VEXKOLSE-393545 format. One record per residue (C-alpha): residue number from 1; residue in three letters; x, z, y. Coordinates in nm, 3 decimals, always signed. Layout:
# residues N
+-----+---------+---------+---------+---------+
: num : residuo :      px :      pz :      py :
+-----+---------+---------+---------+---------+
: NUM :     ALA :       X :       Z :       Y :
...
+-----+---------+---------+---------+---------+
END
This chain:
# residues 206
+-----+---------+---------+---------+---------+
: num : residuo :      px :      pz :      py :
+-----+---------+---------+---------+---------+
:   1 :     UNK :  -0.407 :  -0.565 :  +0.588 :
:   2 :     UNK :  -0.667 :  -0.472 :  +0.285 :
:   3 :     UNK :  -0.605 :  -0.106 :  +0.210 :
:   4 :     UNK :  -0.763 :  +0.080 :  -0.063 :
:   5 :     UNK :  -0.798 :  +0.452 :  -0.031 :
:   6 :     UNK :  -0.862 :  +0.664 :  -0.353 :
:   7 :     UNK :  -0.937 :  +1.033 :  -0.341 :
:   8 :     UNK :  -0.896 :  +1.318 :  -0.563 :
:   9 :     UNK :  -1.115 :  +1.518 :  -0.775 :
:  10 :     UNK :  -1.350 :  +1.750 :  -0.580 :
:  11 :     UNK :  -1.349 :  +1.477 :  -0.293 :
:  12 :     UNK :  -1.530 :  +1.197 :  -0.200 :
:  13 :     UNK :  -1.474 :  +0.847 :  +0.010 :
:  14 :     UNK :  -1.553 :  +1.079 :  +0.354 :
:  15 :     UNK :  -1.236 :  +1.274 :  +0.251 :
:  16 :     UNK :  -1.050 :  +1.001 :  +0.406 :
:  17 :     UNK :  -1.264 :  +0.985 :  +0.747 :
:  18 :     UNK :  -0.993 :  +1.178 :  +0.961 :
:  19 :     UNK :  -0.696 :  +1.013 :  +0.802 :
:  20 :     UNK :  -0.834 :  +0.662 :  +0.913 :
:  21 :     UNK :  -0.913 :  +0.757 :  +1.270 :
:  22 :     UNK :  -0.538 :  +0.791 :  +1.306 :
:  23 :     UNK :  -0.428 :  +0.456 :  +1.152 :
:  24 :     UNK :  -0.407 :  +0.144 :  +1.333 :
:  25 :     UNK :  -0.710 :  -0.077 :  +1.358 :
:  26 :     UNK :  -0.559 :  -0.364 :  +1.188 :
:  27 :     UNK :  -0.596 :  -0.211 :  +0.847 :
:  28 :     UNK :  -0.940 :  -0.290 :  +0.685 :
:  29 :     UNK :  -0.981 :  +0.034 :  +0.481 :
:  30 :     UNK :  -1.221 :  +0.068 :  +0.132 :
:  31 :     UNK :  -1.280 :  +0.383 :  +0.012 :
:  32 :     UNK :  -1.467 :  +0.352 :  -0.330 :
:  33 :     UNK :  -1.660 :  +0.667 :  -0.486 :
:  34 :     UNK :  -1.416 :  +0.674 :  -0.773 :
:  35 :     UNK :  -1.644 :  +0.905 :  -1.016 :
:  36 :     UNK :  -1.980 :  +0.711 :  -0.948 :
:  37 :     UNK :  -1.798 :  +0.359 :  -1.069 :
:  38 :     UNK :  -1.925 :  +0.415 :  -1.406 :
:  39 :     UNK :  -2.167 :  +0.643 :  -1.627 :
:  40 :     UNK :  -1.873 :  +0.760 :  -1.852 :
:  41 :     UNK :  -1.683 :  +1.017 :  -1.687 :
:  42 :     UNK :  -1.347 :  +0.945 :  -1.933 :
:  43 :     UNK :  -1.018 :  +0.887 :  -1.771 :
:  44 :     UNK :  -0.998 :  +0.545 :  -1.924 :
:  45 :     UNK :  -1.340 :  +0.451 :  -1.842 :
:  46 :     UNK :  -1.329 :  +0.522 :  -1.459 :
:  47 :     UNK :  -0.963 :  +0.347 :  -1.469 :
:  48 :     UNK :  -1.099 :  +0.025 :  -1.636 :
:  49 :     UNK :  -1.400 :  +0.031 :  -1.378 :
:  50 :     UNK :  -1.144 :  +0.040 :  -1.113 :
:  51 :     UNK :  -0.988 :  -0.242 :  -1.238 :
:  52 :     UNK :  -1.300 :  -0.442 :  -1.212 :
:  53 :     UNK :  -1.380 :  -0.299 :  -0.839 :
:  54 :     UNK :  -1.011 :  -0.446 :  -0.757 :
:  55 :     UNK :  -1.083 :  -0.772 :  -0.913 :
:  56 :     UNK :  -1.314 :  -0.848 :  -0.630 :
:  57 :     UNK :  -1.021 :  -0.885 :  -0.404 :
:  58 :     UNK :  -0.853 :  -1.215 :  -0.397 :
:  59 :     UNK :  -0.531 :  -1.094 :  -0.217 :
:  60 :     UNK :  -0.281 :  -0.873 :  -0.282 :
:  61 :     UNK :  -0.388 :  -0.518 :  -0.206 :
:  62 :     UNK :  -0.236 :  -0.213 :  -0.041 :
:  63 :     UNK :  -0.299 :  +0.135 :  -0.260 :
:  64 :     UNK :  -0.330 :  +0.471 :  -0.137 :
:  65 :     UNK :  -0.445 :  +0.784 :  -0.360 :
:  66 :     UNK :  -0.425 :  +1.128 :  -0.346 :
:  67 :     UNK :  -0.386 :  +1.349 :  -0.686 :
:  68 :     UNK :  -0.659 :  +1.154 :  -0.897 :
:  69 :     UNK :  -0.665 :  +0.883 :  -0.688 :
:  70 :     UNK :  -0.259 :  +0.842 :  -0.703 :
:  71 :     UNK :  -0.288 :  +0.857 :  -1.092 :
:  72 :     UNK :  -0.527 :  +0.576 :  -1.066 :
:  73 :     UNK :  -0.302 :  +0.394 :  -0.816 :
:  74 :     UNK :  +0.000 :  +0.443 :  -1.021 :
:  75 :     UNK :  -0.168 :  +0.302 :  -1.346 :
:  76 :     UNK :  -0.321 :  +0.006 :  -1.166 :
:  77 :     UNK :  +0.004 :  -0.069 :  -1.037 :
:  78 :     UNK :  +0.223 :  -0.081 :  -1.380 :
:  79 :     UNK :  -0.037 :  -0.304 :  -1.541 :
:  80 :     UNK :  -0.085 :  -0.521 :  -1.250 :
:  81 :     UNK :  +0.231 :  -0.536 :  -1.033 :
:  82 :     UNK :  +0.153 :  -0.885 :  -0.901 :
:  83 :     UNK :  -0.136 :  -0.756 :  -0.750 :
:  84 :     UNK :  -0.052 :  -0.487 :  -0.552 :
:  85 :     UNK :  +0.195 :  -0.524 :  -0.235 :
:  86 :     UNK :  +0.253 :  -0.169 :  -0.164 :
:  87 :     UNK :  +0.149 :  +0.174 :  -0.297 :
:  88 :     UNK :  +0.158 :  +0.535 :  -0.129 :
:  89 :     UNK :  +0.092 :  +0.831 :  -0.352 :
:  90 :     UNK :  -0.006 :  +1.133 :  -0.241 :
:  91 :     UNK :  +0.039 :  +1.492 :  -0.422 :
:  92 :     UNK :  +0.111 :  +1.245 :  -0.731 :
:  93 :     UNK :  +0.187 :  +1.353 :  -1.100 :
:  94 :     UNK :  +0.320 :  +1.058 :  -1.341 :
:  95 :     UNK :  +0.314 :  +1.292 :  -1.697 :
:  96 :     UNK :  -0.010 :  +1.540 :  -1.656 :
:  97 :     UNK :  +0.035 :  +1.919 :  -1.675 :
:  98 :     UNK :  -0.120 :  +2.011 :  -1.993 :
:  99 :     UNK :  -0.096 :  +2.382 :  -1.929 :
: 100 :     UNK :  -0.255 :  +2.370 :  -1.565 :
: 101 :     UNK :  -0.532 :  +2.128 :  -1.696 :
: 102 :     UNK :  -0.615 :  +2.382 :  -1.970 :
: 103 :     UNK :  -0.617 :  +2.676 :  -1.729 :
: 104 :     UNK :  -0.844 :  +2.458 :  -1.465 :
: 105 :     UNK :  -1.090 :  +2.361 :  -1.776 :
: 106 :     UNK :  -1.146 :  +2.758 :  -1.857 :
: 107 :     UNK :  -1.220 :  +2.827 :  -1.477 :
: 108 :     UNK :  -1.441 :  +2.527 :  -1.475 :
: 109 :     UNK :  -1.625 :  +2.625 :  -1.804 :
: 110 :     UNK :  -1.688 :  +3.006 :  -1.652 :
: 111 :     UNK :  -1.781 :  +2.886 :  -1.308 :
: 112 :     UNK :  -2.173 :  +2.781 :  -1.252 :
: 113 :     UNK :  -2.273 :  +2.448 :  -1.253 :
: 114 :     UNK :  -2.412 :  +2.475 :  -0.893 :
: 115 :     UNK :  -2.072 :  +2.603 :  -0.764 :
: 116 :     UNK :  -1.860 :  +2.349 :  -0.932 :
: 117 :     UNK :  -2.096 :  +2.054 :  -0.896 :
: 118 :     UNK :  -2.008 :  +1.825 :  -0.605 :
: 119 :     UNK :  -2.155 :  +1.505 :  -0.538 :
: 120 :     UNK :  -2.400 :  +1.474 :  -0.794 :
: 121 :     UNK :  -2.093 :  +1.508 :  -1.046 :
: 122 :     UNK :  -2.214 :  +1.773 :  -1.318 :
: 123 :     UNK :  -1.955 :  +2.039 :  -1.428 :
: 124 :     UNK :  -1.971 :  +1.886 :  -1.776 :
: 125 :     UNK :  -1.854 :  +1.559 :  -1.622 :
: 126 :     UNK :  -1.546 :  +1.736 :  -1.432 :
: 127 :     UNK :  -1.413 :  +1.890 :  -1.784 :
: 128 :     UNK :  -1.470 :  +1.565 :  -1.967 :
: 129 :     UNK :  -1.283 :  +1.392 :  -1.704 :
: 130 :     UNK :  -0.991 :  +1.669 :  -1.686 :
: 131 :     UNK :  -0.970 :  +1.684 :  -2.070 :
: 132 :     UNK :  -0.928 :  +1.287 :  -2.114 :
: 133 :     UNK :  -0.644 :  +1.302 :  -1.849 :
: 134 :     UNK :  -0.405 :  +1.557 :  -2.049 :
: 135 :     UNK :  -0.208 :  +1.305 :  -2.259 :
: 136 :     UNK :  -0.130 :  +1.063 :  -1.981 :
: 137 :     UNK :  +0.225 :  +1.005 :  -1.916 :
: 138 :     UNK :  +0.374 :  +0.716 :  -1.716 :
: 139 :     UNK :  +0.763 :  +0.885 :  -1.697 :
: 140 :     UNK :  +0.893 :  +0.566 :  -1.911 :
: 141 :     UNK :  +0.744 :  +0.312 :  -1.715 :
: 142 :     UNK :  +0.828 :  +0.423 :  -1.331 :
: 143 :     UNK :  +1.100 :  +0.201 :  -1.310 :
: 144 :     UNK :  +0.890 :  -0.064 :  -1.332 :
: 145 :     UNK :  +0.703 :  -0.023 :  -0.997 :
: 146 :     UNK :  +0.883 :  -0.277 :  -0.755 :
: 147 :     UNK :  +0.664 :  -0.276 :  -0.472 :
: 148 :     UNK :  +0.737 :  -0.041 :  -0.162 :
: 149 :     UNK :  +0.624 :  +0.317 :  -0.233 :
: 150 :     UNK :  +0.595 :  +0.634 :  -0.025 :
: 151 :     UNK :  +0.563 :  +0.927 :  -0.197 :
: 152 :     UNK :  +0.403 :  +1.202 :  +0.001 :
: 153 :     UNK :  +0.383 :  +1.561 :  -0.092 :
: 154 :     UNK :  +0.279 :  +1.889 :  +0.139 :
: 155 :     UNK :  +0.554 :  +2.162 :  +0.150 :
: 156 :     UNK :  +0.343 :  +2.417 :  +0.001 :
: 157 :     UNK :  +0.183 :  +2.203 :  -0.307 :
: 158 :     UNK :  +0.392 :  +2.375 :  -0.551 :
: 159 :     UNK :  +0.197 :  +2.224 :  -0.817 :
: 160 :     UNK :  +0.292 :  +1.869 :  -0.752 :
: 161 :     UNK :  +0.613 :  +1.845 :  -0.494 :
: 162 :     UNK :  +0.871 :  +1.859 :  -0.794 :
: 163 :     UNK :  +0.701 :  +1.545 :  -0.952 :
: 164 :     UNK :  +0.679 :  +1.400 :  -0.629 :
: 165 :     UNK :  +1.078 :  +1.453 :  -0.597 :
: 166 :     UNK :  +1.099 :  +1.306 :  -0.931 :
: 167 :     UNK :  +0.873 :  +1.022 :  -0.914 :
: 168 :     UNK :  +1.114 :  +0.932 :  -0.553 :
: 169 :     UNK :  +1.404 :  +0.900 :  -0.765 :
: 170 :     UNK :  +1.278 :  +0.678 :  -1.038 :
: 171 :     UNK :  +1.085 :  +0.444 :  -0.841 :
: 172 :     UNK :  +1.370 :  +0.198 :  -0.713 :
: 173 :     UNK :  +1.188 :  +0.121 :  -0.402 :
: 174 :     UNK :  +1.035 :  +0.450 :  -0.290 :
: 175 :     UNK :  +1.108 :  +0.707 :  -0.010 :
: 176 :     UNK :  +0.976 :  +1.085 :  -0.020 :
: 177 :     UNK :  +0.782 :  +1.261 :  +0.280 :
: 178 :     UNK :  +0.744 :  +1.613 :  +0.264 :
: 179 :     UNK :  +0.462 :  +1.723 :  +0.505 :
: 180 :     UNK :  +0.587 :  +2.051 :  +0.655 :
: 181 :     UNK :  +0.344 :  +2.353 :  +0.628 :
: 182 :     UNK :  +0.114 :  +2.138 :  +0.463 :
: 183 :     UNK :  -0.082 :  +2.223 :  +0.076 :
: 184 :     UNK :  -0.263 :  +1.976 :  -0.149 :
: 185 :     UNK :  -0.545 :  +1.826 :  +0.037 :
: 186 :     UNK :  -0.324 :  +1.617 :  +0.312 :
: 187 :     UNK :  -0.581 :  +1.389 :  +0.381 :
: 188 :     UNK :  -0.818 :  +1.642 :  +0.514 :
: 189 :     UNK :  -0.585 :  +1.923 :  +0.619 :
: 190 :     UNK :  -0.294 :  +1.711 :  +0.804 :
: 191 :     UNK :  -0.450 :  +1.385 :  +0.830 :
: 192 :     UNK :  -0.283 :  +1.324 :  +1.148 :
: 193 :     UNK :  +0.078 :  +1.401 :  +0.997 :
: 194 :     UNK :  -0.036 :  +1.169 :  +0.694 :
: 195 :     UNK :  -0.177 :  +0.881 :  +0.919 :
: 196 :     UNK :  +0.154 :  +0.905 :  +1.112 :
: 197 :     UNK :  +0.381 :  +0.890 :  +0.802 :
: 198 :     UNK :  +0.187 :  +0.604 :  +0.648 :
: 199 :     UNK :  +0.141 :  +0.397 :  +0.988 :
: 200 :     UNK :  +0.546 :  +0.403 :  +0.988 :
: 201 :     UNK :  +0.555 :  +0.276 :  +0.657 :
: 202 :     UNK :  +0.343 :  -0.005 :  +0.682 :
: 203 :     UNK :  +0.512 :  -0.101 :  +1.020 :
: 204 :     UNK :  +0.861 :  -0.129 :  +0.840 :
: 205 :     UNK :  +0.714 :  -0.303 :  +0.510 :
: 206 :     UNK :  +0.443 :  -0.542 :  +0.636 :
+-----+---------+---------+---------+---------+
END
């Protein structure tokens, strides 16, 4: 079973290590470094680079993404429904919260580059990425997602739980799982609970 894990902004492929350690061995995991798939850090460029990455897989794939990764996974599924067997969206958004992104950019601009930069990604690249995502809106297309979908959000993730609940209602074949007492980075801080929810989902849908 090929499963592509897409990390969030401020994370890297190793952010999935704990979660992977609790998943069944039958899962063949791929964890691309999203922000290093291309030089241009605008969202559309990263998405196109991810499309090219998935082109290397001949069989339908299973996608799992958190935050930024969830946006990319949803975007890809809407464009290539025939290539996606299942979808797991963690801390997702279907319509970018412009006020939150604007606030984040203000914070990013005043932070020292050495504090914000991570894994070789410059502060300006992160600002470019968040700016380029401001007008993304997949709300009208959510009903086009037909594959089995699991939407996961932490109980304490106030920035995303409302969107997660609405997505679960709008996607016809979706189920919502809220992880008790968990925040945003579930794959890092609630990895066993996340793996358990995913394992049950894959047992039911594969």
